[in-house]
N, C-alpha and C positions, 0 to 999 in steps of 0.2 A: 504493500500500500504506500509506503514511503517513496519507493521508486516511481510509482504512478503519479503521486502528487508532484514530485520533482519534475517529471516530464511535462505535465500539464503546465506547471509554472514557467518552464523554459519556453514552451510554445506561446504562452500569453505574453511573456516579455518580448519575444521576437516580434509578435504581432504589434505590440505597442510601439516598438522601435521603428517598424516600417511605417506605421501610421503617421509618424512625424516627418516623413519624407516630403519633398517638394515635387511639384511638378505637373491620363489617356483615356481611354474609352472603356465603358463597361464591357466585361468579357467573361462571363462565367467560365469555369475551367474547361469549357468546350463540351462537346458531346462525348464525354468519357465518364464512366462510373468508376471511382477510385476505391479499391479495397484498402484496408488499414494497415497492411503488412509491409515490413521493411526487412531487407536481407543485407547484413553487413558485408561489405566488399563486393557488392554487385554493381557492375558498370552497365549502363543502359543507353542505347541509342534508340530514339523513338521518332517515328514519322506518323502524322495523323492528319486527317482532313475531313471535310464534309462539303457537299454541294446540294443546293436546294433546287427543287423543281416546282413550278407553280404557273398557272395560267396568267396570273398577274405579272406583267413584265417587270414591275418594281421588285418582285420577290424572286423571279426566275434566274437561275444560273449564278446565284450568289455563292461564293466559295471562300473557305478559310483553310489554311494549312499551317501546321506547326511542326517544327523540327527541334529535337532536344538532345542534350547530353546530361546524364544524371549518374549519381554515385551514392551507394549506401555507406555513409560515413561511420555509423555505429549500427548496433542491432535495433535501434529505435528511431534513427534519423536518416532520411533520404533527401538529398538536395538535387535540384535539376534546373538547367537554364534552357529556356525556349526562345526561338526566333519565330515570329509569326508573319505570314503574308496573307493578304486578302484580295478578293476580286469583288468589288461592289459597284453598284450604279452610281454615277456621278450626277451632278445637278441637271445636266442636259439629257439624262436618260441613256447615254451611251454605255456600252459594255466594255470597260477598260481592261487592260492587262493586269496581272497580279502586281501588287506593290507591297513593299515591306511596311508593316504597321506598328510592330512593337517588339520589345524584349520582355520576357517574363522570368522572374526568379521564384521558383516553387520549392516548397519544403513540406515533406510529409513526416509526421511523427506517429510512431506506433505507441499507443498509450497503455495497452494491456497485452499480457502474454497470450498467445493464440490458444484458445480453448480453455483458459483459466476461469472465465466468467461466462454467463449465458450468452452474452453478445460481445464480440471483439470490437474494440474502439480505437480509432485513430483521429488525427487532426491534420488538416491541410491548410497551408498558408501560401498565398501567391501574391506577389507584387508585380504590377505591370507598368512599364514605362513606354509611353507611346512615342511614335515618330511624328505625330501630328500635333502641332502647337495648340490647336483649338480644343484639345481634350486635356482633362486632368489625369493625373496618375490614378491607378485603380488598385485597391486592396481587396482581396477576396479571401475568405476563410470558410472552412467546411468541417463539419463533424462527419466522420466516416464510420459506418456501422456494418458489421458482417455477422450473419447468422446462418449456419448450415443446418438443414434438417434432412438427415439421410443423405442421398446423393444430390440434393438440391441446395445450391448456395444462393443466398439472398444478400444483396449489398444495397445500402441506402446512403446517400449523401445529402446532408442538410446544409444548404449553401447560403452565404450572405456576402454581399459586396458593397463597397463604399468608395466613392471617388475622394481623393485627397490631393492637396497641393493647390497651386494657383488655378483659378477658373473652375473649381469643383462645385458639384451640386451637393448641398448638405442633405443628402438622402441615402438611406441604406435600402438596397434591393434584396429580395429573397428568391431562392430557387431550390429545386429538389431534383434528384436523380435516383433512379432505381434500376437494378439489374437482378434478374433471377435466371439461373442457368442449371441445366441438368448435366452432371459430370459423367457423361457417357464414356469418355476416354480422354486421354490427354491431348489427342489430336483433333477432337471434335466435341464441342459442348454446345448444344442448342439452348436458346433461351429467348428472353425479350427484355426490352428496356423502355423506361418512361422518363422523359425529361420535361421539366416545367420551369418557366420563368414567370414569377408572380408579379413582378414590378415592385415599386416602392412599398415599404412596410406601412407607410402612412397614407398610401393611396387606397382607393376603394374600387379597384378594377373588377369588373365582372369576368366570368370565365372566358368569354370570347375576346376580351381585351388582353388577356394573358396568352402566353405561348405554351401550348401543351402538345407534345409529340410522343407517340408510342409505336412500337413495332418489333418485329423479330430481330434477333441478333445471334451471331455465331462466334464462338471463341475456340481457341486451341493453339496447337503448335504445328508449324510447318516442318521445323527441324528441332533438334535439341535446344538450340539457342534462339530460335525465331518464333515469336508469338504473334497471333493475329486476333483482331476483334473487328467484325464487320456487321453492320446493321442497316436496315431500311426502315425509316420512321415515317409515320403518317401524321400529319397535322390534324388534331381533333378539336382545335379552337380556331376561330376566324383569323386571329393575329398570326398564327403559326404558318409556315410554308406548308403547302399541300403534301409534299414528299421530300424526304432528305436521305441521301446516301451518306453514311459515315464509315470511316475505316481507320484502323490503327495497326501499325506494325512496330514491333519492339525486338531489338537484338539485345540479348543479355549475356554477359560473361562474368563469371565469379572468380575473384582473386583469393 
């Protein structure tokens, strides 16, 4: 219990430290559901992205890609640096090429020993610095929960984000992500995901003003060191894109 309290305290102190930074755009951790686990000495290369499809041209073919290098510093702290590129509509409605948008410094803390408690718990902290002067910096944090019931693994992320620095909005936004998967084998695990962006915690948005997406997802390993995570999400609220293809590839090597 003392170790758990210590880890939570360090996570909170780091969060406060980042919150004092100066300086992007709201960005939930992307369409990824994070488990709470950390492996000491694990080197990770990650590539991930998503593309939206919609009859509304303002929502169609919007894309985001992230590329990262991460490392398990201890058996409870994993740190990662992301570069992000996006393809968005500009003011005249044209479909531009990809452009670099931000750097993200992400830290994951495993707060409980795997299997020791009914639910395994972790904490995610991400600080984003944008390449666009018109945006403030963005601080995001999430509680990571994992519960296995037989061969089914269930993961939930409770997400909050807040703009900080110059030009920021004094508002905190909330989000949620869920993944359930059936551990059929290490090379193929079928499941589904749900992602929600609720908007500002002080706003009173109805369901269709929020972004809700749900759909099938598939997880597993291509080789011993390469993992995949691919899904096709359907928008179930008016504000969400009608369809979204998401993918994640990770190369892992343990020292």
